[in-house]
PDB file of N, H, CA, C and O in Angstrom:
ATOM      1  N   MET A   1     -36.826  22.775   6.330  1.00  0.00           N
ATOM      2  CA  MET A   1     -36.471  21.395   6.608  1.00  0.00           C
ATOM      3  C   MET A   1     -37.738  20.545   6.515  1.00  0.00           C
ATOM      4  O   MET A   1     -38.714  20.823   7.212  1.00  0.00           O
ATOM      5  N   PRO A   2     -37.739  19.532   5.682  1.00  0.00           N
ATOM      6  CA  PRO A   2     -38.924  18.687   5.581  1.00  0.00           C
ATOM      7  C   PRO A   2     -38.973  17.633   6.689  1.00  0.00           C
ATOM      8  O   PRO A   2     -38.977  16.432   6.419  1.00  0.00           O
ATOM      9  N   VAL A   3     -39.011  18.093   7.917  1.00  0.00           N
ATOM     10  H   VAL A   3     -39.008  19.068   8.136  1.00  0.00           H
ATOM     11  CA  VAL A   3     -39.059  17.192   9.071  1.00  0.00           C
ATOM     12  C   VAL A   3     -40.373  17.431   9.790  1.00  0.00           C
ATOM     13  O   VAL A   3     -40.624  18.518  10.312  1.00  0.00           O
ATOM     14  N   TRP A   4     -41.207  16.402   9.811  1.00  0.00           N
ATOM     15  H   TRP A   4     -41.003  15.520   9.387  1.00  0.00           H
ATOM     16  CA  TRP A   4     -42.461  16.502  10.545  1.00  0.00           C
ATOM     17  C   TRP A   4     -42.145  16.452  12.023  1.00  0.00           C
ATOM     18  O   TRP A   4     -41.370  15.569  12.388  1.00  0.00           O
ATOM     19  N   PRO A   5     -42.623  17.250  12.883  1.00  0.00           N
ATOM     20  CA  PRO A   5     -43.749  18.174  12.875  1.00  0.00           C
ATOM     21  C   PRO A   5     -43.357  19.628  12.641  1.00  0.00           C
ATOM     22  O   PRO A   5     -44.163  20.522  12.903  1.00  0.00           O
ATOM     23  N   LEU A   6     -42.161  19.890  12.163  1.00  0.00           N
ATOM     24  H   LEU A   6     -41.506  19.164  11.950  1.00  0.00           H
ATOM     25  CA  LEU A   6     -41.767  21.276  11.887  1.00  0.00           C
ATOM     26  C   LEU A   6     -42.538  21.809  10.679  1.00  0.00           C
ATOM     27  O   LEU A   6     -43.236  21.054  10.002  1.00  0.00           O
ATOM     28  N   ASP A   7     -42.412  23.092  10.414  1.00  0.00           N
ATOM     29  H   ASP A   7     -41.845  23.706  10.964  1.00  0.00           H
ATOM     30  CA  ASP A   7     -43.183  23.730   9.345  1.00  0.00           C
ATOM     31  C   ASP A   7     -42.932  23.102   7.976  1.00  0.00           C
ATOM     32  O   ASP A   7     -43.868  22.909   7.201  1.00  0.00           O
ATOM     33  N   GLY A   8     -41.687  22.786   7.679  1.00  0.00           N
ATOM     34  H   GLY A   8     -40.926  22.942   8.309  1.00  0.00           H
ATOM     35  CA  GLY A   8     -41.375  22.163   6.397  1.00  0.00           C
ATOM     36  C   GLY A   8     -42.027  20.801   6.247  1.00  0.00           C
ATOM     37  O   GLY A   8     -42.466  20.435   5.157  1.00  0.00           O
ATOM     38  N   GLY A   9     -42.092  20.059   7.327  1.00  0.00           N
ATOM     39  H   GLY A   9     -41.736  20.357   8.212  1.00  0.00           H
ATOM     40  CA  GLY A   9     -42.766  18.757   7.312  1.00  0.00           C
ATOM     41  C   GLY A   9     -44.265  18.902   7.146  1.00  0.00           C
ATOM     42  O   GLY A   9     -44.903  18.089   6.477  1.00  0.00           O
ATOM     43  N   GLN A  10     -44.834  19.943   7.757  1.00  0.00           N
ATOM     44  H   GLN A  10     -44.317  20.604   8.300  1.00  0.00           H
ATOM     45  CA  GLN A  10     -46.264  20.201   7.592  1.00  0.00           C
ATOM     46  C   GLN A  10     -46.576  20.579   6.148  1.00  0.00           C
ATOM     47  O   GLN A  10     -47.589  20.153   5.594  1.00  0.00           O
ATOM     48  N   MET A  11     -45.700  21.379   5.541  1.00  0.00           N
ATOM     49  H   MET A  11     -44.877  21.725   5.991  1.00  0.00           H
ATOM     50  CA  MET A  11     -45.902  21.765   4.140  1.00  0.00           C
ATOM     51  C   MET A  11     -45.762  20.553   3.223  1.00  0.00           C
ATOM     52  O   MET A  11     -46.543  20.389   2.286  1.00  0.00           O
ATOM     53  N   LEU A  12     -44.778  19.709   3.488  1.00  0.00           N
ATOM     54  H   LEU A  12     -44.143  19.842   4.249  1.00  0.00           H
ATOM     55  CA  LEU A  12     -44.605  18.504   2.693  1.00  0.00           C
ATOM     56  C   LEU A  12     -45.820  17.594   2.821  1.00  0.00           C
ATOM     57  O   LEU A  12     -46.257  16.994   1.839  1.00  0.00           O
ATOM     58  N   GLY A  13     -46.365  17.489   4.028  1.00  0.00           N
ATOM     59  H   GLY A  13     -46.010  17.976   4.826  1.00  0.00           H
ATOM     60  CA  GLY A  13     -47.566  16.684   4.235  1.00  0.00           C
ATOM     61  C   GLY A  13     -48.757  17.225   3.468  1.00  0.00           C
ATOM     62  O   GLY A  13     -49.564  16.453   2.949  1.00  0.00           O
ATOM     63  N   ALA A  14     -48.874  18.539   3.392  1.00  0.00           N
ATOM     64  H   ALA A  14     -48.219  19.166   3.814  1.00  0.00           H
ATOM     65  CA  ALA A  14     -49.972  19.151   2.631  1.00  0.00           C
ATOM     66  C   ALA A  14     -49.786  18.926   1.138  1.00  0.00           C
ATOM     67  O   ALA A  14     -50.763  18.737   0.413  1.00  0.00           O
ATOM     68  N   ILE A  15     -48.543  18.945   0.675  1.00  0.00           N
ATOM     69  H   ILE A  15     -47.750  19.099   1.264  1.00  0.00           H
ATOM     70  CA  ILE A  15     -48.279  18.721  -0.740  1.00  0.00           C
ATOM     71  C   ILE A  15     -48.541  17.260  -1.116  1.00  0.00           C
ATOM     72  O   ILE A  15     -49.151  16.978  -2.148  1.00  0.00           O
ATOM     73  N   LEU A  16     -48.078  16.343  -0.277  1.00  0.00           N
ATOM     74  H   LEU A  16     -47.582  16.572   0.561  1.00  0.00           H
ATOM     75  CA  LEU A  16     -48.237  14.926  -0.579  1.00  0.00           C
ATOM     76  C   LEU A  16     -49.681  14.438  -0.394  1.00  0.00           C
ATOM     77  O   LEU A  16     -50.140  13.562  -1.127  1.00  0.00           O
ATOM     78  N   GLY A  17     -50.379  14.998   0.569  1.00  0.00           N
ATOM     79  H   GLY A  17     -50.006  15.710   1.165  1.00  0.00           H
ATOM     80  CA  GLY A  17     -51.756  14.585   0.841  1.00  0.00           C
ATOM     81  C   GLY A  17     -51.818  13.469   1.867  1.00  0.00           C
ATOM     82  O   GLY A  17     -50.797  12.879   2.220  1.00  0.00           O
ATOM     83  N   PRO A  18     -53.027  13.181   2.347  1.00  0.00           N
ATOM     84  CA  PRO A  18     -53.176  12.198   3.428  1.00  0.00           C
ATOM     85  C   PRO A  18     -52.873  10.756   3.012  1.00  0.00           C
ATOM     86  O   PRO A  18     -52.553   9.930   3.867  1.00  0.00           O
ATOM     87  N   ARG A  19     -52.963  10.447   1.752  1.00  0.00           N
ATOM     88  H   ARG A  19     -53.223  11.118   1.057  1.00  0.00           H
ATOM     89  CA  ARG A  19     -52.698   9.073   1.312  1.00  0.00           C
ATOM     90  C   ARG A  19     -51.212   8.744   1.258  1.00  0.00           C
ATOM     91  O   ARG A  19     -50.848   7.572   1.170  1.00  0.00           O
ATOM     92  N   LYS A  20     -50.371   9.724   1.308  1.00  0.00           N
ATOM     93  H   LYS A  20     -50.667  10.676   1.380  1.00  0.00           H
ATOM     94  CA  LYS A  20     -48.915   9.536   1.247  1.00  0.00           C
ATOM     95  C   LYS A  20     -48.257   9.781   2.601  1.00  0.00           C
ATOM     96  O   LYS A  20     -47.116  10.237   2.662  1.00  0.00           O
ATOM     97  N   GLU A  21     -48.965   9.483   3.679  1.00  0.00           N
ATOM     98  H   GLU A  21     -49.892   9.112   3.630  1.00  0.00           H
ATOM     99  CA  GLU A  21     -48.433   9.746   5.013  1.00  0.00           C
ATOM    100  C   GLU A  21     -47.208   8.882   5.324  1.00  0.00           C
ATOM    101  O   GLU A  21     -46.305   9.324   6.033  1.00  0.00           O
ATOM    102  N   VAL A  22     -47.173   7.663   4.802  1.00  0.00           N
ATOM    103  H   VAL A  22     -47.907   7.303   4.226  1.00  0.00           H
ATOM    104  CA  VAL A  22     -46.008   6.798   5.009  1.00  0.00           C
ATOM    105  C   VAL A  22     -44.776   7.422   4.365  1.00  0.00           C
ATOM    106  O   VAL A  22     -43.705   7.446   4.970  1.00  0.00           O
ATOM    107  N   LEU A  23     -44.920   7.927   3.146  1.00  0.00           N
ATOM    108  H   LEU A  23     -45.790   7.908   2.654  1.00  0.00           H
ATOM    109  CA  LEU A  23     -43.817   8.593   2.457  1.00  0.00           C
ATOM    110  C   LEU A  23     -43.368   9.837   3.211  1.00  0.00           C
ATOM    111  O   LEU A  23     -42.172  10.113   3.300  1.00  0.00           O
ATOM    112  N   LEU A  24     -44.317  10.584   3.750  1.00  0.00           N
ATOM    113  H   LEU A  24     -45.289  10.360   3.678  1.00  0.00           H
ATOM    114  CA  LEU A  24     -43.990  11.771   4.537  1.00  0.00           C
ATOM    115  C   LEU A  24     -43.066  11.422   5.697  1.00  0.00           C
ATOM    116  O   LEU A  24     -42.070  12.107   5.928  1.00  0.00           O
ATOM    117  N   HIS A  25     -43.389  10.370   6.421  1.00  0.00           N
ATOM    118  H   HIS A  25     -44.198   9.813   6.234  1.00  0.00           H
ATOM    119  CA  HIS A  25     -42.590  10.018   7.590  1.00  0.00           C
ATOM    120  C   HIS A  25     -41.255   9.389   7.202  1.00  0.00           C
ATOM    121  O   HIS A  25     -40.280   9.520   7.942  1.00  0.00           O
ATOM    122  N   LYS A  26     -41.191   8.711   6.058  1.00  0.00           N
ATOM    123  H   LYS A  26     -41.983   8.605   5.457  1.00  0.00           H
ATOM    124  CA  LYS A  26     -39.902   8.205   5.576  1.00  0.00           C
ATOM    125  C   LYS A  26     -38.972   9.366   5.233  1.00  0.00           C
ATOM    126  O   LYS A  26     -37.808   9.377   5.635  1.00  0.00           O
ATOM    127  N   ILE A  27     -39.485  10.335   4.495  1.00  0.00           N
ATOM    128  H   ILE A  27     -40.430  10.326   4.168  1.00  0.00           H
ATOM    129  CA  ILE A  27     -38.679  11.504   4.129  1.00  0.00           C
ATOM    130  C   ILE A  27     -38.252  12.262   5.377  1.00  0.00           C
ATOM    131  O   ILE A  27     -37.110  12.711   5.475  1.00  0.00           O
ATOM    132  N   SER A  28     -39.164  12.405   6.328  1.00  0.00           N
ATOM    133  H   SER A  28     -40.092  12.041   6.249  1.00  0.00           H
ATOM    134  CA  SER A  28     -38.846  13.119   7.568  1.00  0.00           C
ATOM    135  C   SER A  28     -37.772  12.407   8.372  1.00  0.00           C
ATOM    136  O   SER A  28     -36.884  13.049   8.932  1.00  0.00           O
ATOM    137  N   MET A  29     -37.848  11.066   8.433  1.00  0.00           N
ATOM    138  H   MET A  29     -38.570  10.544   7.978  1.00  0.00           H
ATOM    139  CA  MET A  29     -36.826  10.301   9.152  1.00  0.00           C
ATOM    140  C   MET A  29     -35.456  10.506   8.536  1.00  0.00           C
ATOM    141  O   MET A  29     -34.485  10.787   9.238  1.00  0.00           O
ATOM    142  N   ILE A  30     -35.382  10.366   7.221  1.00  0.00           N
ATOM    143  H   ILE A  30     -36.171  10.139   6.651  1.00  0.00           H
ATOM    144  CA  ILE A  30     -34.104  10.502   6.529  1.00  0.00           C
ATOM    145  C   ILE A  30     -33.541  11.913   6.687  1.00  0.00           C
ATOM    146  O   ILE A  30     -32.348  12.092   6.937  1.00  0.00           O
ATOM    147  N   SER A  31     -34.414  12.911   6.539  1.00  0.00           N
ATOM    148  H   SER A  31     -35.382  12.766   6.336  1.00  0.00           H
ATOM    149  CA  SER A  31     -33.966  14.306   6.685  1.00  0.00           C
ATOM    150  C   SER A  31     -33.466  14.578   8.095  1.00  0.00           C
ATOM    151  O   SER A  31     -32.438  15.230   8.277  1.00  0.00           O
ATOM    152  N   ALA A  32     -34.188  14.083   9.091  1.00  0.00           N
ATOM    153  H   ALA A  32     -35.023  13.553   8.944  1.00  0.00           H
ATOM    154  CA  ALA A  32     -33.801  14.322  10.478  1.00  0.00           C
ATOM    155  C   ALA A  32     -32.477  13.632  10.803  1.00  0.00           C
ATOM    156  O   ALA A  32     -31.643  14.193  11.513  1.00  0.00           O
ATOM    157  N   ILE A  33     -32.286  12.428  10.290  1.00  0.00           N
ATOM    158  H   ILE A  33     -32.964  11.973   9.714  1.00  0.00           H
ATOM    159  CA  ILE A  33     -31.025  11.720  10.533  1.00  0.00           C
ATOM    160  C   ILE A  33     -29.860  12.468   9.894  1.00  0.00           C
ATOM    161  O   ILE A  33     -28.811  12.643  10.514  1.00  0.00           O
ATOM    162  N   LEU A  34     -30.050  12.906   8.659  1.00  0.00           N
ATOM    163  H   LEU A  34     -30.902  12.764   8.156  1.00  0.00           H
ATOM    164  CA  LEU A  34     -28.983  13.657   7.985  1.00  0.00           C
ATOM    165  C   LEU A  34     -28.681  14.968   8.704  1.00  0.00           C
ATOM    166  O   LEU A  34     -27.520  15.352   8.840  1.00  0.00           O
ATOM    167  N   LEU A  35     -29.719  15.648   9.160  1.00  0.00           N
ATOM    168  H   LEU A  35     -30.662  15.335   9.049  1.00  0.00           H
ATOM    169  CA  LEU A  35     -29.500  16.894   9.889  1.00  0.00           C
ATOM    170  C   LEU A  35     -28.834  16.645  11.241  1.00  0.00           C
ATOM    171  O   LEU A  35     -28.024  17.455  11.692  1.00  0.00           O
ATOM    172  N   ALA A  36     -29.172  15.525  11.892  1.00  0.00           N
ATOM    173  H   ALA A  36     -29.830  14.867  11.526  1.00  0.00           H
ATOM    174  CA  ALA A  36     -28.524  15.186  13.164  1.00  0.00           C
ATOM    175  C   ALA A  36     -27.045  14.908  12.947  1.00  0.00           C
ATOM    176  O   ALA A  36     -26.205  15.345  13.734  1.00  0.00           O
ATOM    177  N   LEU A  37     -26.727  14.185  11.885  1.00  0.00           N
ATOM    178  H   LEU A  37     -27.409  13.830  11.246  1.00  0.00           H
ATOM    179  CA  LEU A  37     -25.313  13.920  11.583  1.00  0.00           C
ATOM    180  C   LEU A  37     -24.564  15.202  11.250  1.00  0.00           C
ATOM    181  O   LEU A  37     -23.415  15.380  11.656  1.00  0.00           O
ATOM    182  N   PHE A  38     -25.215  16.092  10.512  1.00  0.00           N
ATOM    183  H   PHE A  38     -26.148  15.947  10.182  1.00  0.00           H
ATOM    184  CA  PHE A  38     -24.601  17.385  10.204  1.00  0.00           C
ATOM    185  C   PHE A  38     -24.347  18.189  11.484  1.00  0.00           C
ATOM    186  O   PHE A  38     -23.287  18.792  11.648  1.00  0.00           O
ATOM    187  N   ALA A  39     -25.332  18.188  12.383  1.00  0.00           N
ATOM    188  H   ALA A  39     -26.193  17.698  12.249  1.00  0.00           H
ATOM    189  CA  ALA A  39     -25.177  18.917  13.644  1.00  0.00           C
ATOM    190  C   ALA A  39     -24.056  18.312  14.489  1.00  0.00           C
ATOM    191  O   ALA A  39     -23.282  19.040  15.111  1.00  0.00           O
ATOM    192  N   LEU A  40     -23.971  16.990  14.510  1.00  0.00           N
ATOM    193  H   LEU A  40     -24.600  16.399  14.004  1.00  0.00           H
ATOM    194  CA  LEU A  40     -22.894  16.347  15.265  1.00  0.00           C
ATOM    195  C   LEU A  40     -21.529  16.688  14.687  1.00  0.00           C
ATOM    196  O   LEU A  40     -20.575  16.927  15.428  1.00  0.00           O
ATOM    197  N   SER A  41     -21.440  16.708  13.369  1.00  0.00           N
ATOM    198  H   SER A  41     -22.214  16.514  12.768  1.00  0.00           H
ATOM    199  CA  SER A  41     -20.144  17.005  12.758  1.00  0.00           C
ATOM    200  C   SER A  41     -19.717  18.445  13.019  1.00  0.00           C
ATOM    201  O   SER A  41     -18.526  18.756  12.983  1.00  0.00           O
ATOM    202  N   ASN A  42     -20.676  19.322  13.281  1.00  0.00           N
ATOM    203  H   ASN A  42     -21.643  19.070  13.310  1.00  0.00           H
ATOM    204  CA  ASN A  42     -20.366  20.716  13.600  1.00  0.00           C
ATOM    205  C   ASN A  42     -20.439  21.009  15.098  1.00  0.00           C
ATOM    206  O   ASN A  42     -20.440  22.166  15.517  1.00  0.00           O
ATOM    207  N   GLN A  43     -20.499  19.951  15.890  1.00  0.00           N
ATOM    208  H   GLN A  43     -20.499  19.011  15.550  1.00  0.00           H
ATOM    209  CA  GLN A  43     -20.504  20.025  17.347  1.00  0.00           C
ATOM    210  C   GLN A  43     -21.669  20.856  17.891  1.00  0.00           C
ATOM    211  O   GLN A  43     -21.496  21.638  18.826  1.00  0.00           O
ATOM    212  N   ILE A  44     -22.840  20.686  17.310  1.00  0.00           N
ATOM    213  H   ILE A  44     -22.981  20.050  16.551  1.00  0.00           H
ATOM    214  CA  ILE A  44     -24.064  21.332  17.786  1.00  0.00           C
ATOM    215  C   ILE A  44     -24.898  20.241  18.453  1.00  0.00           C
ATOM    216  O   ILE A  44     -25.756  19.627  17.819  1.00  0.00           O
ATOM    217  N   LEU A  45     -24.640  20.010  19.717  1.00  0.00           N
ATOM    218  H   LEU A  45     -23.942  20.509  20.232  1.00  0.00           H
ATOM    219  CA  LEU A  45     -25.235  18.888  20.427  1.00  0.00           C
ATOM    220  C   LEU A  45     -26.754  19.016  20.538  1.00  0.00           C
ATOM    221  O   LEU A  45     -27.471  18.041  20.313  1.00  0.00           O
ATOM    222  N   PHE A  46     -27.247  20.188  20.876  1.00  0.00           N
ATOM    223  H   PHE A  46     -26.664  20.980  21.059  1.00  0.00           H
ATOM    224  CA  PHE A  46     -28.687  20.356  21.030  1.00  0.00           C
ATOM    225  C   PHE A  46     -29.412  20.088  19.715  1.00  0.00           C
ATOM    226  O   PHE A  46     -30.453  19.430  19.709  1.00  0.00           O
ATOM    227  N   GLY A  47     -28.882  20.584  18.613  1.00  0.00           N
ATOM    228  H   GLY A  47     -28.037  21.118  18.618  1.00  0.00           H
ATOM    229  CA  GLY A  47     -29.489  20.338  17.307  1.00  0.00           C
ATOM    230  C   GLY A  47     -29.488  18.859  16.953  1.00  0.00           C
ATOM    231  O   GLY A  47     -30.462  18.349  16.398  1.00  0.00           O
ATOM    232  N   ALA A  48     -28.396  18.168  17.272  1.00  0.00           N
ATOM    233  H   ALA A  48     -27.605  18.582  17.723  1.00  0.00           H
ATOM    234  CA  ALA A  48     -28.318  16.734  17.001  1.00  0.00           C
ATOM    235  C   ALA A  48     -29.335  15.967  17.833  1.00  0.00           C
ATOM    236  O   ALA A  48     -29.996  15.058  17.329  1.00  0.00           O
ATOM    237  N   LEU A  49     -29.462  16.331  19.105  1.00  0.00           N
ATOM    238  H   LEU A  49     -28.925  17.069  19.514  1.00  0.00           H
ATOM    239  CA  LEU A  49     -30.451  15.666  19.960  1.00  0.00           C
ATOM    240  C   LEU A  49     -31.880  15.935  19.490  1.00  0.00           C
ATOM    241  O   LEU A  49     -32.717  15.033  19.485  1.00  0.00           O
ATOM    242  N   LEU A  50     -32.149  17.151  19.104  1.00  0.00           N
ATOM    243  H   LEU A  50     -31.469  17.884  19.107  1.00  0.00           H
ATOM    244  CA  LEU A  50     -33.484  17.507  18.629  1.00  0.00           C
ATOM    245  C   LEU A  50     -33.830  16.755  17.344  1.00  0.00           C
ATOM    246  O   LEU A  50     -34.930  16.218  17.217  1.00  0.00           O
ATOM    247  N   MET A  51     -32.909  16.717  16.408  1.00  0.00           N
ATOM    248  H   MET A  51     -32.015  17.154  16.511  1.00  0.00           H
ATOM    249  CA  MET A  51     -33.174  15.992  15.157  1.00  0.00           C
ATOM    250  C   MET A  51     -33.255  14.483  15.397  1.00  0.00           C
ATOM    251  O   MET A  51     -34.020  13.790  14.727  1.00  0.00           O
ATOM    252  N   GLY A  52     -32.480  13.980  16.338  1.00  0.00           N
ATOM    253  H   GLY A  52     -31.859  14.543  16.882  1.00  0.00           H
ATOM    254  CA  GLY A  52     -32.587  12.567  16.710  1.00  0.00           C
ATOM    255  C   GLY A  52     -33.954  12.251  17.281  1.00  0.00           C
ATOM    256  O   GLY A  52     -34.535  11.207  16.984  1.00  0.00           O
ATOM    257  N   TYR A  53     -34.465  13.152  18.100  1.00  0.00           N
ATOM    258  H   TYR A  53     -33.993  14.000  18.341  1.00  0.00           H
ATOM    259  CA  TYR A  53     -35.810  12.978  18.659  1.00  0.00           C
ATOM    260  C   TYR A  53     -36.861  12.994  17.551  1.00  0.00           C
ATOM    261  O   TYR A  53     -37.780  12.175  17.556  1.00  0.00           O
ATOM    262  N   PHE A  54     -36.730  13.921  16.604  1.00  0.00           N
ATOM    263  H   PHE A  54     -35.983  14.586  16.600  1.00  0.00           H
ATOM    264  CA  PHE A  54     -37.685  13.979  15.495  1.00  0.00           C
ATOM    265  C   PHE A  54     -37.591  12.732  14.621  1.00  0.00           C
ATOM    266  O   PHE A  54     -38.613  12.239  14.142  1.00  0.00           O
ATOM    267  N   ALA A  55     -36.392  12.219  14.407  1.00  0.00           N
ATOM    268  H   ALA A  55     -35.563  12.619  14.796  1.00  0.00           H
ATOM    269  CA  ALA A  55     -36.243  10.981  13.630  1.00  0.00           C
ATOM    270  C   ALA A  55     -36.946   9.832  14.348  1.00  0.00           C
ATOM    271  O   ALA A  55     -37.620   9.022  13.712  1.00  0.00           O
ATOM    272  N   TYR A  56     -36.793   9.761  15.655  1.00  0.00           N
ATOM    273  H   TYR A  56     -36.246  10.419  16.172  1.00  0.00           H
ATOM    274  CA  TYR A  56     -37.431   8.694  16.432  1.00  0.00           C
ATOM    275  C   TYR A  56     -38.953   8.819  16.407  1.00  0.00           C
ATOM    276  O   TYR A  56     -39.644   7.813  16.246  1.00  0.00           O
ATOM    277  N   THR A  57     -39.488  10.025  16.563  1.00  0.00           N
ATOM    278  H   THR A  57     -38.927  10.842  16.694  1.00  0.00           H
ATOM    279  CA  THR A  57     -40.940  10.182  16.548  1.00  0.00           C
ATOM    280  C   THR A  57     -41.512   9.876  15.165  1.00  0.00           C
ATOM    281  O   THR A  57     -42.614   9.336  15.059  1.00  0.00           O
ATOM    282  N   ASN A  58     -40.780  10.214  14.111  1.00  0.00           N
ATOM    283  H   ASN A  58     -39.885  10.653  14.197  1.00  0.00           H
ATOM    284  CA  ASN A  58     -41.241   9.861  12.769  1.00  0.00           C
ATOM    285  C   ASN A  58     -41.191   8.361  12.552  1.00  0.00           C
ATOM    286  O   ASN A  58     -42.059   7.804  11.880  1.00  0.00           O
ATOM    287  N   TYR A  59     -40.193   7.701  13.107  1.00  0.00           N
ATOM    288  H   TYR A  59     -39.487   8.153  13.653  1.00  0.00           H
ATOM    289  CA  TYR A  59     -40.129   6.241  13.032  1.00  0.00           C
ATOM    290  C   TYR A  59     -41.315   5.616  13.751  1.00  0.00           C
ATOM    291  O   TYR A  59     -41.910   4.661  13.252  1.00  0.00           O
ATOM    292  N   GLN A  60     -41.661   6.143  14.913  1.00  0.00           N
ATOM    293  H   GLN A  60     -41.177   6.919  15.318  1.00  0.00           H
ATOM    294  CA  GLN A  60     -42.821   5.636  15.650  1.00  0.00           C
ATOM    295  C   GLN A  60     -44.105   5.821  14.856  1.00  0.00           C
ATOM    296  O   GLN A  60     -44.924   4.904  14.788  1.00  0.00           O
ATOM    297  N   ARG A  61     -44.294   6.981  14.259  1.00  0.00           N
ATOM    298  H   ARG A  61     -43.629   7.726  14.315  1.00  0.00           H
ATOM    299  CA  ARG A  61     -45.483   7.245  13.441  1.00  0.00           C
ATOM    300  C   ARG A  61     -45.518   6.321  12.228  1.00  0.00           C
ATOM    301  O   ARG A  61     -46.577   5.806  11.870  1.00  0.00           O
ATOM    302  N   TYR A  62     -44.368   6.109  11.597  1.00  0.00           N
ATOM    303  H   TYR A  62     -43.508   6.528  11.888  1.00  0.00           H
ATOM    304  CA  TYR A  62     -44.280   5.214  10.456  1.00  0.00           C
ATOM    305  C   TYR A  62     -44.701   3.794  10.859  1.00  0.00           C
ATOM    306  O   TYR A  62     -45.484   3.153  10.158  1.00  0.00           O
ATOM    307  N   GLN A  63     -44.179   3.314  11.985  1.00  0.00           N
ATOM    308  H   GLN A  63     -43.543   3.835  12.554  1.00  0.00           H
ATOM    309  CA  GLN A  63     -44.537   1.985  12.471  1.00  0.00           C
ATOM    310  C   GLN A  63     -46.023   1.897  12.788  1.00  0.00           C
ATOM    311  O   GLN A  63     -46.667   0.901  12.459  1.00  0.00           O
ATOM    312  N   MET A  64     -46.570   2.918  13.418  1.00  0.00           N
ATOM    313  H   MET A  64     -46.046   3.727  13.685  1.00  0.00           H
ATOM    314  CA  MET A  64     -47.983   2.922  13.778  1.00  0.00           C
ATOM    315  C   MET A  64     -48.864   2.853  12.530  1.00  0.00           C
ATOM    316  O   MET A  64     -49.842   2.106  12.495  1.00  0.00           O
ATOM    317  N   ILE A  65     -48.518   3.627  11.519  1.00  0.00           N
ATOM    318  H   ILE A  65     -47.724   4.234  11.547  1.00  0.00           H
ATOM    319  CA  ILE A  65     -49.325   3.658  10.296  1.00  0.00           C
ATOM    320  C   ILE A  65     -49.243   2.331   9.553  1.00  0.00           C
ATOM    321  O   ILE A  65     -50.261   1.807   9.099  1.00  0.00           O
ATOM    322  N   THR A  66     -48.038   1.786   9.428  1.00  0.00           N
ATOM    323  H   THR A  66     -47.211   2.211   9.797  1.00  0.00           H
ATOM    324  CA  THR A  66     -47.903   0.530   8.676  1.00  0.00           C
ATOM    325  C   THR A  66     -48.550  -0.637   9.420  1.00  0.00           C
ATOM    326  O   THR A  66     -49.117  -1.526   8.786  1.00  0.00           O
ATOM    327  N   ASN A  67     -48.476  -0.651  10.739  1.00  0.00           N
ATOM    328  H   ASN A  67     -48.015   0.072  11.254  1.00  0.00           H
ATOM    329  CA  ASN A  67     -49.142  -1.722  11.502  1.00  0.00           C
ATOM    330  C   ASN A  67     -50.650  -1.570  11.461  1.00  0.00           C
ATOM    331  O   ASN A  67     -51.370  -2.568  11.457  1.00  0.00           O
ATOM    332  N   TRP A  68     -51.142  -0.335  11.431  1.00  0.00           N
ATOM    333  H   TRP A  68     -50.557   0.476  11.434  1.00  0.00           H
ATOM    334  CA  TRP A  68     -52.579  -0.098  11.396  1.00  0.00           C
ATOM    335  C   TRP A  68     -53.176  -0.510  10.053  1.00  0.00           C
ATOM    336  O   TRP A  68     -54.321  -0.959   9.993  1.00  0.00           O
ATOM    337  N   ARG A  69     -52.412  -0.362   8.987  1.00  0.00           N
ATOM    338  H   ARG A  69     -51.482   0.003   9.035  1.00  0.00           H
ATOM    339  CA  ARG A  69     -52.914  -0.694   7.647  1.00  0.00           C
ATOM    340  C   ARG A  69     -52.885  -2.185   7.354  1.00  0.00           C
ATOM    341  O   ARG A  69     -53.466  -2.610   6.354  1.00  0.00           O
ATOM    342  N   ARG A  70     -52.247  -2.984   8.165  1.00  0.00           N
ATOM    343  H   ARG A  70     -51.776  -2.639   8.977  1.00  0.00           H
ATOM    344  CA  ARG A  70     -52.182  -4.430   7.908  1.00  0.00           C
ATOM    345  C   ARG A  70     -53.469  -5.104   8.200  1.00  0.00           C
ATOM    346  O   ARG A  70     -53.581  -6.319   8.036  1.00  0.00           O
TER     347      ARG A  70
END
């Protein structure tokens, strides 16, 4: 799963490099939201909550990076 801070997100970050950190967090947000919706549709509440938390933390990181670069 390409969701930062999980292993797949760490690998994606290494592939993209430090200059593409905004893209990393966008991909992670979208992946986490889709996985949360999938978990909800299969009635896996803990998985949905966990992916929702990861989507929120990636959104926070995205906001921090974009505000810092202004």
